[in-house]
C-alpha positions in Angstrom: 0.0 0.0 0.0 1.1 3.5 -0.7 0.7 5.6 2.5 0.7 9.4 2.2 0.8 11.0 5.7 0.3 14.6 4.7 1.1 15.9 8.2 4.8 15.0 7.7 5.1 18.2 5.7 4.2 21.5 7.3 1.1 23.2 5.7 -2.1 24.9 6.6 -3.5 21.5 7.1 -1.9 21.5 10.6 -4.2 24.4 11.6 -7.3 22.4 10.8 -6.0 19.3 12.6 -5.2 21.4 15.6 -8.7 22.8 15.8 -10.5 19.5 15.5 -8.4 18.1 18.3 -8.6 21.0 20.7 -11.3 20.4 23.3 -12.5 24.0 23.5 -12.7 24.6 19.7 -14.2 21.2 18.7 -17.3 21.8 20.8 -18.4 24.2 18.1 -20.0 21.5 15.9 -20.4 23.8 12.9 -16.8 24.7 13.0 -15.8 21.0 13.5 -17.8 20.0 10.5 -16.3 22.7 8.4 -12.7 21.8 9.5 -13.3 18.2 8.5 -14.6 19.4 5.2 -11.5 21.5 4.6 -9.3 18.6 5.5 -11.2 16.6 2.9 -10.4 19.4 0.4 -6.7 19.3 1.2 -6.5 15.5 1.0 -8.5 15.5 -2.3 -6.1 18.0 -3.7 -3.1 15.8 -2.7 -4.8 12.7 -4.2 -5.5 14.6 -7.4 -1.8 14.6 -8.2 -1.8 10.9 -8.6 -4.7 10.6 -11.0 -4.6 10.1 -14.8 -4.8 13.2 -17.0 -5.6 14.0 -20.6 -4.9 17.0 -22.7 -7.9 19.0 -23.9 -8.3 22.2 -25.9 -10.1 25.0 -24.1 -11.5 28.1 -25.9 -11.3 31.4 -24.1 -12.9 34.7 -25.2 -9.5 35.6 -26.8 -8.2 32.4 -28.1 -7.5 28.7 -27.4 -5.2 26.9 -25.0 -4.4 23.3 -24.0 -4.7 22.1 -20.5 -4.3 18.7 -18.7 -7.5 17.6 -17.1 -8.3 14.6 -14.8 -9.4 11.6 -16.8 -10.8 9.3 -14.0 -14.3 8.1 -13.4 -14.5 8.8 -9.7 -16.9 7.3 -7.2 -16.8 8.9 -3.7 -18.0 6.5 -1.0 -18.3 7.7 2.6 -19.1 5.7 5.7 -22.1 7.2 7.6 -22.5 9.2 9.6 -19.1 10.7 10.5 -18.0 10.5 6.9 -20.5 13.1 5.6 -18.4 16.3 6.2 -15.4 14.6 4.8 -17.4 13.5 1.7 -18.6 17.1 1.2 -15.0 18.3 1.2 -14.0 15.8 -1.4 -17.1 16.6 -3.5 -16.2 20.3 -3.5 -13.1 19.3 -5.6 -14.5 16.3 -7.5 -17.8 17.9 -8.3 -18.6 15.5 -11.2 -18.0 12.4 -9.2 -20.6 9.7 -8.7 -21.5 9.0 -5.0 -22.0 6.0 -2.8 -23.0 5.8 0.9 -22.8 3.0 3.4 -23.5 2.6 7.1 -20.9 0.7 9.0 -20.9 0.8 12.8 -19.5 -0.9 15.8 -21.9 -3.4 17.4 -21.0 -4.2 21.0 -22.6 -7.6 22.0 -21.9 -8.1 25.7 -18.4 -6.8 26.3 -18.2 -3.0 25.8 -14.5 -3.5 24.9 -15.2 -5.9 22.0 -17.3 -5.3 18.9 -18.1 -6.4 15.4 -18.6 -4.2 12.4 -22.2 -4.2 11.1 -23.0 -3.0 7.6 -26.7 -2.1 6.9 -27.6 0.6 4.5 -25.8 0.7 1.1 -26.3 2.8 -2.0 -23.7 2.5 -4.8 -23.3 3.0 -8.5 -21.4 0.6 -10.8 -17.8 0.5 -9.7 -16.4 -1.5 -12.6 -13.1 0.0 -13.9 -13.7 3.2 -12.0 -11.6 5.1 -9.3 -13.1 4.3 -5.9 -12.4 6.8 -3.1 -13.4 5.4 0.2 -13.7 8.1 3.0 -13.8 7.5 6.7 -12.5 10.2 9.0 -11.3 8.0 11.8 -9.1 5.0 10.9 -9.0 3.3 14.3 -8.8 -0.5 14.0 -9.3 -0.4 10.2 -12.1 -2.9 10.4 -14.8 -0.5 9.1 -12.8 0.3 6.0 -12.2 -3.3 5.2 -15.8 -4.4 5.9 -17.1 -1.5 3.7 -14.8 -2.5 0.8 -16.0 -6.1 1.1 -19.6 -5.0 0.9 -18.9 -3.0 -2.2 -17.4 -5.9 -4.2 -20.7 -7.0 -5.8 -20.9 -3.6 -7.5 -17.8 -4.2 -9.7 -14.0 -4.2 -9.6 -12.5 -0.7 -9.4 -9.5 0.2 -11.5 -7.9 1.8 -8.5 -8.7 2.4 -4.8 -7.9 5.4 -2.7 -8.6 5.5 1.1 -9.1 8.9 2.7 -8.9 9.4 6.5 -8.4 12.4 8.8 -6.7 10.7 11.8 -5.6 7.1 12.1 -3.9 4.8 14.6 -0.9 3.0 13.5 -2.7 -0.3 14.3 -5.5 0.7 11.8 -3.0 1.7 9.2 -1.3 -1.6 9.5 -4.6 -3.5 9.3 -5.7 -1.8 6.0 -2.2 -2.3 4.6 -2.6 -6.0 5.2 -6.1 -6.2 3.7 -5.8 -4.0 0.6 -3.8 -4.5 -2.6 -0.3 -3.1 -2.8 -1.4 -0.5 -5.4 -4.0 1.0 -3.0 -3.3 4.6 -1.8 -4.0 5.8 1.7 -4.2 9.6 2.1 -4.3 10.6 5.7 -3.9 13.9 7.6 -2.3 12.4 10.8 -1.3 9.1 12.3 -1.3 8.6 16.1 0.5 5.8 17.9 -2.1 3.8 19.8 -5.7 2.8 20.6 -7.2 2.5 24.0 -9.0 -0.6 25.3 -12.2 0.5 23.7 -10.7 1.0 20.2 -10.5 4.8 20.2 -7.5 6.6 18.8 -5.1 8.1 21.4 -4.7 11.1 21.5 -7.2 11.3 18.6 -10.0 13.7 19.0 -12.9 11.7 20.5 -16.0 10.6 18.5 -16.1 12.4 15.2 -19.7 11.5 14.5 -20.9 12.9 17.9 -18.8 16.0 17.5 -20.2 16.7 14.0 -23.9 15.8 14.6 -24.5 15.4 18.4 -24.5 12.4 20.7 -26.3 9.3 19.7 -28.2 6.7 21.8 -26.5 3.4 21.9 -28.5 0.3 20.9 
């Protein structure tokens, strides 16, 4: 797998990451959502450098010029619900992309420290020979990303796969690296060292879905 940790280079991205982590700032849910969206824009821009391009002729009011334009059939797929702001950020840059949505959540049976990933709702276009961009803001254990990709397989075999995450744990990065093809790309804004005993990233930022949309009742 090709891992692109964008935080290894200093950029304005650091400011957005700082604000979504900071306890006082992240309590503003509108600002939190917007920062996740902006991170999606930055990651989308970085990903765009790896896409295929074709030369096209563009006519201006004063003449004609040639320009290289992206030549990928992109499908953006986000994991609900936390993935919605990240999806919006990517869609701001890839505005002609097709879109897919899937719900994948942790189901705690009896032990609160163990869980399985449940996939329920799924809406997806044909993926055959397209560029699949799979977006999940928190790459903790990596199980949600892998379960989602498995659920998408009946819709076709993508030409290439890009994974987009805001913050990941090294354990989750290792897990997806083991479960995706070598030519898969992971674009991530920051990688933290560890998970706690409940599978949350440390230091992380907390529950991205709750911070973006409010606390949920556990079933």
